[in-house]
C-alpha positions as CSV (number, residue, x, y, z in Angstrom):
1,M,-31.0,21.1,18.4
2,L,-30.2,22.1,14.8
3,Q,-33.7,22.6,13.5
4,D,-33.8,24.4,10.1
5,R,-30.0,25.1,10.1
6,V,-28.4,24.8,6.6
7,I,-25.1,23.0,7.0
8,V,-22.4,22.1,4.5
9,V,-20.1,19.2,5.7
10,T,-17.1,18.4,3.5
11,G,-15.6,15.0,3.6
12,A,-19.0,13.7,4.7
13,G,-19.1,10.4,2.7
14,R,-17.3,8.4,5.4
15,G,-16.1,8.4,9.0
16,I,-16.2,11.6,11.0
17,G,-17.8,13.7,8.3
18,A,-20.6,11.2,7.7
19,G,-21.3,10.9,11.5
20,I,-21.6,14.7,11.7
21,A,-23.9,14.8,8.6
22,R,-26.2,12.1,10.0
23,L,-26.5,13.7,13.4
24,A,-27.2,17.1,11.8
25,G,-29.9,15.5,9.7
26,R,-31.5,13.8,12.7
27,E,-31.5,17.1,14.6
28,G,-33.4,18.9,11.9
29,A,-30.8,20.5,9.7
30,S,-30.7,20.6,5.9
31,V,-27.4,19.1,5.0
32,V,-25.2,19.4,1.9
33,V,-23.1,16.2,2.0
34,N,-19.9,16.9,0.2
35,D,-17.4,14.2,-0.7
36,L,-15.2,13.7,-3.8
37,G,-15.1,10.0,-2.9
38,A,-11.3,9.7,-3.4
39,A,-9.1,7.1,-1.9
40,V,-7.2,7.9,1.4
41,D,-4.3,9.2,-0.6
42,G,-6.6,11.5,-2.6
43,E,-6.6,9.5,-5.9
44,G,-9.8,8.8,-7.8
45,A,-13.4,9.8,-7.2
46,D,-16.6,7.9,-6.3
47,P,-20.0,9.5,-5.6
48,T,-21.3,6.4,-3.9
49,P,-20.3,7.2,-0.3
50,A,-21.8,10.6,-0.2
51,S,-25.0,9.4,-2.0
52,K,-25.3,6.6,0.6
53,V,-25.2,9.1,3.5
54,V,-27.8,11.3,1.8
55,D,-30.0,8.3,1.3
56,E,-29.7,7.4,5.0
57,I,-30.6,11.0,6.1
58,V,-33.6,11.2,3.8
59,A,-34.8,7.7,4.7
60,A,-34.8,8.8,8.4
61,G,-37.0,11.8,7.5
62,G,-34.3,14.4,7.1
63,R,-33.2,16.7,4.3
64,A,-29.9,16.3,2.4
65,V,-28.3,16.6,-1.0
66,V,-25.1,15.3,-2.5
67,N,-22.2,17.4,-3.6
68,G,-19.1,16.0,-5.3
69,S,-16.9,19.1,-5.4
70,D,-13.2,18.9,-4.9
71,V,-12.6,21.4,-2.1
72,A,-8.9,21.7,-3.2
73,D,-10.1,23.5,-6.3
74,H,-11.2,27.1,-5.6
75,D,-14.0,27.3,-8.1
76,S,-15.3,23.9,-7.3
77,A,-15.5,24.9,-3.6
78,G,-17.5,28.0,-4.6
79,E,-20.0,25.7,-6.4
80,L,-20.4,23.8,-3.2
81,I,-21.3,26.9,-1.2
82,Q,-23.6,28.1,-3.9
83,Q,-25.4,24.8,-4.0
84,A,-26.4,25.1,-0.4
85,I,-27.7,28.7,-1.0
86,D,-29.5,27.7,-4.2
87,T,-31.0,24.5,-2.7
88,Y,-32.0,25.8,0.8
89,G,-32.1,29.5,0.4
90,R,-29.1,30.3,2.7
91,L,-26.0,28.9,4.4
92,D,-25.7,28.9,8.2
93,V,-22.8,26.5,9.0
94,L,-19.7,25.4,7.2
95,I,-17.9,22.3,8.6
96,N,-14.5,21.4,7.0
97,V,-13.7,17.8,7.5
98,A,-12.3,16.7,4.1
99,G,-8.8,15.3,4.1
100,I,-6.2,12.8,2.7
101,L,-3.1,11.2,4.0
102,R,0.3,10.6,2.4
103,D,2.5,9.6,5.3
104,K,6.3,9.6,5.2
105,M,9.2,10.7,7.4
106,I,10.3,14.3,6.5
107,F,13.6,13.0,4.8
108,N,11.6,10.7,2.5
109,L,8.7,13.1,1.7
110,D,8.3,13.9,-1.9
111,P,7.2,17.5,-2.8
112,E,4.1,16.2,-4.6
113,D,3.0,14.4,-1.4
114,W,3.5,17.6,0.6
115,D,1.5,19.6,-1.9
116,A,-1.3,17.1,-2.2
117,V,-2.0,16.9,1.5
118,V,-1.6,20.7,2.1
119,N,-3.9,21.4,-0.9
120,V,-6.8,19.3,0.5
121,H,-6.5,20.2,4.2
122,L,-5.3,23.7,4.4
123,T,-6.0,25.2,1.0
124,G,-9.3,23.3,0.8
125,T,-10.4,24.8,4.2
126,F,-9.4,28.2,2.9
127,N,-11.3,27.7,-0.4
128,T,-14.6,26.9,1.3
129,I,-14.2,29.7,3.9
130,R,-13.3,32.2,1.3
131,H,-16.6,31.7,-0.5
132,A,-18.8,31.3,2.6
133,S,-17.3,34.3,4.3
134,A,-17.9,36.5,1.2
135,Y,-21.5,35.4,1.2
136,W,-22.0,36.2,4.9
137,R,-20.2,39.5,4.6
138,G,-22.6,40.5,1.9
139,L,-25.5,39.8,4.3
140,R,-24.2,42.4,6.8
141,D,-26.0,40.8,9.7
142,E,-23.9,41.0,12.9
143,T,-26.7,39.4,14.9
144,A,-26.6,36.2,12.8
145,H,-25.6,32.8,14.1
146,H,-23.3,31.7,11.3
147,R,-20.6,29.2,12.0
148,I,-17.3,27.9,10.6
149,I,-16.1,24.7,12.2
150,N,-12.7,23.5,11.0
151,F,-10.8,20.2,11.7
152,T,-7.3,20.2,13.1
153,S,-5.7,17.0,14.5
154,A,-3.6,15.7,17.3
155,S,-1.0,15.2,14.6
156,G,-0.8,19.0,14.2
157,M,-1.2,19.8,17.9
158,H,1.5,17.4,19.0
159,G,3.6,16.8,15.9
160,A,3.2,13.3,14.6
161,P,6.7,12.2,13.4
162,T,5.5,10.3,10.3
163,Q,3.1,13.1,9.1
164,P,5.0,16.3,8.5
165,N,2.7,17.3,5.6
166,Y,-0.5,16.5,7.5
167,A,0.8,18.0,10.8
168,A,1.8,21.2,9.1
169,A,-1.6,21.5,7.3
170,K,-3.6,20.7,10.4
171,Y,-1.7,23.2,12.6
172,G,-2.0,25.8,9.8
173,I,-5.8,25.3,10.1
174,V,-5.5,26.4,13.7
175,G,-3.9,29.7,12.7
176,L,-6.5,30.1,10.0
177,T,-9.2,29.5,12.6
178,Y,-7.8,32.2,14.9
179,S,-7.5,34.7,12.0
180,C,-11.1,34.1,10.8
181,A,-12.4,34.3,14.4
182,N,-10.9,37.8,14.6
183,A,-12.0,38.9,11.2
184,L,-15.5,37.6,10.9
185,S,-17.2,38.1,14.2
186,R,-18.5,41.5,13.1
187,Y,-20.5,39.7,10.4
188,G,-22.2,37.3,12.9
189,V,-19.7,34.4,12.2
190,T,-17.9,32.4,14.8
191,T,-14.9,30.2,13.8
192,N,-13.7,27.3,15.9
193,A,-11.8,24.1,15.4
194,I,-12.1,20.5,16.4
195,S,-9.3,18.1,17.2
196,P,-10.9,14.6,16.9
197,W,-10.2,11.3,18.5
198,A,-11.7,8.5,16.4
199,S,-11.0,5.4,14.4
200,T,-11.4,6.0,10.7
201,R,-9.9,4.7,7.5
202,M,-7.4,7.5,7.9
203,T,-6.1,6.2,11.2
204,D,-4.0,3.1,11.9
205,V,-5.9,0.4,13.7
206,I,-5.0,0.4,17.4
207,P,-4.9,-3.3,18.4
208,E,-6.1,-2.8,22.0
209,D,-8.2,-0.3,23.9
210,Q,-6.0,2.3,25.5
211,S,-8.7,4.5,26.9
212,G,-9.4,2.7,30.2
213,H,-12.8,1.7,28.9
214,H,-13.9,-1.9,28.4
215,D,-15.5,-1.4,25.0
216,L,-14.1,-0.2,21.7
217,G,-17.2,1.8,20.8
218,W,-15.5,4.9,22.3
219,R,-13.4,5.2,19.1
220,A,-16.5,5.3,16.8
221,P,-16.3,8.4,14.5
222,E,-19.9,9.3,15.5
223,N,-18.6,10.2,18.9
224,V,-16.9,13.3,17.5
225,A,-20.3,14.7,16.3
226,P,-21.9,16.0,19.5
227,A,-19.3,18.7,20.1
228,V,-19.6,19.7,16.5
229,A,-23.3,19.9,16.7
230,Y,-23.0,22.2,19.7
231,L,-20.7,24.6,17.9
232,A,-23.1,24.5,14.9
233,S,-26.1,25.4,17.1
234,E,-27.4,28.9,17.8
235,R,-26.4,28.4,21.5
236,S,-22.7,28.7,20.8
237,D,-22.4,32.4,20.0
238,W,-20.1,32.9,23.0
239,C,-17.5,30.4,21.6
240,N,-15.1,31.9,19.0
241,G,-11.5,31.2,18.2
242,Q,-11.3,28.0,20.2
243,V,-10.0,24.5,19.6
244,L,-12.0,21.7,21.1
245,L,-11.0,18.1,21.5
246,S,-13.9,15.7,20.7
247,G,-14.1,11.9,20.5
248,G,-14.5,8.8,22.5
249,Y,-16.4,9.8,25.6
250,H,-14.5,13.0,26.0
251,I,-15.0,16.7,25.0
252,G,-12.1,19.0,25.9
253,L,-10.9,22.6,25.5
254,Y,-7.4,23.4,24.4
255,D,-5.6,26.4,25.9
256,Q,-4.7,29.0,23.4
257,P,-0.9,29.7,23.0
258,H,0.3,32.2,25.5
259,L,3.6,33.4,26.8
260,V,4.6,31.5,29.9
261,S,8.0,33.0,30.7
262,R,10.1,36.0,29.6
263,I,13.5,37.5,30.2
264,S,14.5,41.1,29.4
265,T,17.6,43.3,29.3
266,L,18.0,47.0,29.4
267,G,20.3,47.1,26.4
268,S,21.9,44.8,23.9
269,W,22.2,41.2,25.1
270,D,25.4,39.9,26.6
271,L,25.5,36.5,24.9
272,P,26.8,34.4,27.8
273,K,24.2,36.1,30.1
274,A,21.4,35.4,27.6
275,F,22.4,31.8,27.4
276,D,22.3,31.4,31.2
277,L,19.0,33.2,31.6
278,I,17.3,31.2,28.8
279,E,18.2,28.0,30.5
280,E,17.3,29.3,34.0
281,A,14.0,30.8,33.1
282,F,12.7,28.6,30.3
283,S,13.8,25.0,30.9
284,R,11.5,24.5,33.9
285,N,8.6,25.6,31.8
286,V,9.1,23.3,28.9
287,G,6.3,20.8,28.8
288,M,6.1,17.2,27.5
289,V,5.9,16.8,23.7
290,G,2.8,14.8,22.9
291,P,-0.7,14.2,24.3
292,E,0.4,12.1,27.3
293,A,-0.4,14.6,30.0
294,L,-4.2,15.0,30.2
295,P,-6.1,17.5,32.5
296,P,-8.6,16.5,35.2
297,V,-12.0,15.2,33.9
298,M,-15.5,16.4,34.8
299,L,-17.8,13.5,34.4
300,A,-21.4,13.8,33.1
301,H,-23.7,11.5,35.1
């Protein structure tokens, strides 16, 4: 499904990124497997995880190379994009998965922990897109099938209370995705985001299955990859500026933010009247905070 596509995957040494890289390799893509190899909190570096994924892809007959760039560094991110172009002659798809965690409640969060998480997730996503988009713009090919696939999170979509830095960065990626979707389509680039469900080293272990399924395999990070592969394929030209849920045995589509109710006045607001109308018009449209309410499911048989 991805035959001869050239794909960069950041954060591909473990978990979701590794699952995406392996699937891309099996489906015929040439893959640049990027991972700094840091700990969950972003400290340290180790090339071993990325090298192992590359070895697995190559052993299965695929094409892959290692990249150890730190995406939070602008120049280093540029070297990552350039490696794909130099090695395989072009770049078709950029998939931004790299991330770290430093969880604390907002009143305990240190500025350096805020900066570290935002720098990897949000700034790192900007850095890779900045270099890839400049390359694609230079090609001036509006009929191309170039792809940017970013990773947001339920933490950002629903506001995890212990992850203010992570939630802010991840929802910032949604805004960045919308902006790039509007800016880059004229150059043959679509930009979408994935909100994953998976069990990785960055998630707390859930002690029991809460999915309604009898096996825990639904939480495998590899289950995120099929929706990503679709967005990376040439078939997904129609899909731009969207956020998809992917994981377990589910693939979903998020609604884009839209105005659900409005009140107006013919002149300056009378404050008591404004208070009354806000409560009357808006309170019944306020939804539940969190992912509890799920839409109907279409099952694949």
